[in-house]
N, C-alpha and C positions, 0 to 999 in steps of 0.2 A: 344307822349303825354308829357312825361317828358321834352323832349328838347324843346317842345312848351312852357311849363309851365316856365322852366328855363330862355328863352329869354324874357318872360314877366316879370320876377322878377329882372332880372340882372340889369337894369336900376334904380331899385327903391331903396330909402334910407330905412334903416333898420325901421324907425318910420312909414313908409308908407307901410310897408309889411303887418302888420295884417289887416288894412283896404283893401288891396286887396286880401286876402286869405279867410278872413271872409265871404264873400258872397258866395265863391265856396264850404263852408262847410255846407251850409243850405241844408234842406232836398228837398226843391223845386227844387234847382239848380241840385242837384243829380238825382233827378227825371228825370228833363228835359234833362240831359246828358244821362242818360241810355236810355232813350226813343229815343233819337237822335242816339244813337248806334244801338239801335235794328232796327230802320228806315233805317239806312245806310246798315246794314247786310241784311235786307230783300231786299232792293234794289240791293245789289251787288250779292246775291247768290239765293234767293228764287225765286225772278221774273224772273231771267236768267236760270232757271231750271238747275242750276249747281248740281253736284254730292258733291260738298264740304260740304253741311251741313251735309249730311250723314258720311263723313269722319271725320269731327268735333266731331259728337257723338261718333263715335266709338273710337277714340283716347282719347275723353274727359273721356269715359267710362273705358278705360283702365288704364289711369292715375288716376283715382278715386278709381279703384279697387287695385291698387297699393299701393296708400296712405292709403287706409282703412287697408289693410293686412300688411302694413310696421311694426307697432307696434308688432304685433305677431311674424313676422319674426326675428326681432330684439331679442325678448326673447328666440326664439329657439337657435340662434347664440350664446348669453351670455351663455345659459344653456349649450350648446355643448363646448363651450370655458371654462367653469368652471369645466366640466367634465373631459375635456381633461387635465386641470391642476392639477386636484385631483385625477385622476386615476380612476374616477367613470366610468358609463355607460351612 
């Protein structure tokens, strides 16, 4: 997607860029793009009875869980480092 966007704008003049990008930032364009993505996902995975959506949910849940727990784990590591440096427990 980024490559496609780059190819669209590389021939534009800087003064033409805002007029090209502004419609892409509208709420209607974003809704239409999201719906198109969901339709493509459904056609590719759901309608073909693929196992991939289950894997996507499992891996997505795993990544989400990791990101939620990350701040607490970092605090634990900082505390352990601080205790190591100051001879605490």
